[in-house]
N, C-alpha and C positions, 0 to 999 in steps of 0.2 A: 543641407544634408539630412537634418532631422525630419523635414517635411516630406522627403522622398521615401523615407522608411516607414513601414506601418507601425502603429502603436502596439506595444506588447503590454498586456495587463498581467501583473504578477499578483497572484491571490495567496494570501497568508492567513490560514485559519489560526486563531489565537485563543488559547485557553490555559490559564495558570502556568505561564512560562516566563515569569518576571526575571528569572536568572539568565534567560537566553534571548529574549525578543530583541533587545537593542543590538546585539551582535549580528543577529539575523538580518535586521533591517539595514544595518551598516553595509553588509555584503550585497544587498539588493540595490541600495542607493548609489553604490560606487560601480555599477555596471558600465561597461564600455559601450553598450548599446544605447544610443542617445534618446530614443523616443519611447518612454515607458511610463506607466502609472502603477502605483503600488496600492493594493486594496488589502488592508488589515481588517479582518472580520473578527471582532472580539465576541466570543461565544459566551457572554455573561461570566467572565472570569471573576473569581472571588479574591484574587490577589491584586497586585499592582500592574498587571499586564496592560489593561486598558488605559490606565493613566500614563504609562510609559509610551504607548503608541500615540496618545494625544499630544504629549510633550514633543515627541519626535516630529509630528506633523506640523508643528509651529515653524520649524526651520526647513523641513523637507516638503515643499509644496506639491510634489508629485504623489505624496502619500494621502490617501483617503482612509479614515478610520470609521468603521461601521460597528456600532454597539447594538447587539441584539438583546432583548429583555430577558430571555430564558435560554438556558443551556440546552442545546439540541444535538450536539455532537459535530464532528468534523465534516460529515457529509452535508449537513444543512449549511454549515459555514461556507464550504466550497461552492455549494449551489447558490448561495446568496452572492458570493463573489462573482460567479459566472453571470448571474442576472444583472449585476451592476457594471460589469466590465465594459469599457468603451473601446478597447483595442480589438483589432481584427485577429490578433493572435493572443494566446494566454499561456501562462505557466503557473504551476503550483509550487510553493516552497513551504515546508513545515516550519513553524515558528521557533523550533529548537535546533534547526539546521543552518548550514552556511553554504554559500555558493561562490565559486571563483568569479573574479571581476569580468571575465570574458565569456561566461557561460551563455548568456542570452545572445550575444553577438555570434558565437560559434554555432549555436543551435539554429539561429535564423539563417546563417550562411549555408548550413547543411540543408535546411528546408528549401531554400531558394535554389540551390545548385541541383538538387535532385527532384525538384517540383513535387515535394512530398506534402502530405497533410499533417504529419506529425514527425518531429525529429527527437531523437533520444541521445543522451550522453552517458558516459560512465559515471560511477559513484564509488566512494569509499565509505567505510563504516558499516558495510553490509556485504554479505557473501554474494559475489557476482563472478561468473566465469570470465566475463569480458570477451573480446573478439576484435575483429578488424573493421574498418569502415565498410559499410554495406547498405544496401537498399532492399527492403522487403515489401511484398504485397501485404495486404491486410491479413490474409489467412496465414501467410508465412510469419508475420509478426505475432499472431496468436500462438503458433507452434513454438516460437522463441520464448514467449512469456511462459508457456506451459512447462517448458524444459528449464527455464531460468537461465538461458544462454542466448544472447549475451545480456539480456535484461529480464527482469521479473515483473511482478505485479504491483509495483509502486507507481503512483501517478506523477511524482515529482521527478525532476531531472529531464523533463520533456517540454517541448513547445508544440502547442496544438492550434489548429485553426479554430477560432472561437465558435463559429457557426457549427462546426462538427462536434465540438465538446458539448455544446448546449443541447444537441440531440440526445445526449446520454447522461442526464442528470444523475448524480449519486442517489442511490436508494436510501432514504432517510430512516427507513425501518431496519436497515442492516447496520450493525455496529462492529463487525469483524469480517474481514475479507471483502469489504465494500469496494476497496481499490481494485481488487481482481475483477469484480463484476463490471465496474466502470470501464476498465481497460479492455475487457473482452468485448464489450458492446461498441466501444469507440474504434477499436481495431477492425471490427467487422465492417465498419462503414468507411474505413480509410482505403484509399487506392494505393498509396505508397507511404512507407515509414522508413526514414533514414536513421542510420546509427553511426555515431562516432565514439570511439573508445575512451577519449580524454576524460579523466576523472575530475569533472567540473562541479560535482555536487558532493557535499560532505554531510553524511547522515550521522545524527547523534543517537546512540543507543542508550536510553535512560531506563534505569531499574524500575522507576515508578510508572512506566508507560504501560499501556494495555497489554502489550506483548508479553510482559513479565508478571502480570497480575494473576489472581486465581481465576477459577472458572465462574462464570455468571450466565444468566439468561441472555444478556447482551452478546457475550462471546459465542453462545450457541447459535446465533443467527448466521454464523458461517455455514451451518448445515443447509440452510436455504440456498445460499450461493452455490455451494458444491453440487447440490441436486440440480439446480437450474442450469448451470454451465455444462455439467456432464450430460444431462438430457439433450441439450441443444447441440453439443459437440458430437454426440453420437450420430446425429443426422447431418449436420452441416460441415463438420471437419473431423471425421473419425480418426485421422492420423494423429490428432492431438489428444484423443480421449484417454489413452493409457497414462499419459503424463498428468492430466487433470485428476484422474482417479488416484494416481500415486500421491498427488498433493493432498487429496481428501483423506487418504489413509494416514498420511503423515500428520496432518492437523488433528484428526480424530484421536490418534494414539497419544499425541503430545498433550492435548486437552484432557484426555482421560487420566494421564499421569498427574497433571496439575490438580484434578479433582481429588485424587487419592492423597496427594502430598499435603494438602491443607488449603486453607483460605476458602474452603467450601463447607457449608453446613453439613454435618454428618448425615442427617436425614435425606439430604439431596444428592449425596454422592452416587448412589446406585441409580437414581433417576437420570442423572447425567450420563453415567456409564451405559445405560440401556439406550439412550438417544445416540451415543457415539457408536455403539454396537450396531444399531439399525443402519446407520450410514455406512459403516465398514462393510456390512453384508451387502448393501445396495451397490457400493462401488467396487466390490471385490473383483479382482482380475489378476491373473498370474503375471501378465506383463507389468501391471502396476506394482505388484508385490516385489518383482525383481528390480524395479527402479528405486525402491526405498534405499536411502543413503547408508544406513547402518544395519548390521545384523540384529542389534537389539530392537530396532524399529520393526523388523520383520517378525521377530518373536512376539513383540507387543501386539502387533496387528493380528497375528494368529491366535493369541490368547483372547483378545477382545472379541474376535469373530466367534470363537468357541464358547466362551462363558464369561460373563461379567464377574462372577464370583472367583473364577480362576485368575482372571486379570487382577482383581482387587487383591487377592492373597499374595500373588507373586510380586505385585507392585509394592505392597507393604514390606515384604521381606527385603526387596531391593533397596528401598529407602532406608531401612534400618542398617543394612550392610554399608550403604553409601555414607551414612552418618558416622559409621565407625572407621571409615577410610578404606574400605575394601574396593570401592569403585571411585574413579575420578569424575 
């Protein structure tokens, strides 16, 4: 049976996740899909993560641990995993997440049944609208991702043809929204993408993750992604452009708020705000503005578009009132 089924390579980028990595590997090792390999790429962890992976590999022969000498980020770790993968199919699992025992089997069945290049499942721990079983063209999948219905721009919870994924390596110079760029490019090359709504992937939202940290130059690399995708979508898939512009406006205003809130050097705050303002003005579109999820997001986008000083002043007042309990 195992020889009849293609090998699936499960790629796990590992960096300072000693409290999570064993549970993650347990859920991969107990998959009902019989023919798989597990590639744990230790991205120069400074905690016990690498040693935990090595100890696990002693008893789990399907696990290969790769230790890289210098921390280069999750994009480089995933690329290394793709380079070393022996399977004709591959899947990504983040080292602090868990998957259901039948995830790979169900994703493979969906891929096979619909003759798709990529199959996607549902997930919990993250806001997703969900949907019903469906098959999309590559362009339709891009529109789904842009809207966040029924899936968004995360590369996990999916099964890919390895040769297809290798055509779209993660950009190692991008440290925020790199997943969005990867999926945009891989969906462009896919003929079919199948979707099943079963919540087979369990995402862990950690306070110490990049999503919750302050603003940095690394985070600002998202501006390059937004510009590149919006420029391409305007030509190749204009129906998705307003949704990508809405994503850009939402990210710009959230990062601008983070810059004002703290965790950013005072002298750099206005430099960041000007960069976000430039992108807001570039992606400005009434359709995109109407798609913003909350009124306060619309107000923030309008303020940032108009004046970084007005945005800064209102944001400071908002934070003071929030600390006093006036806003939830």
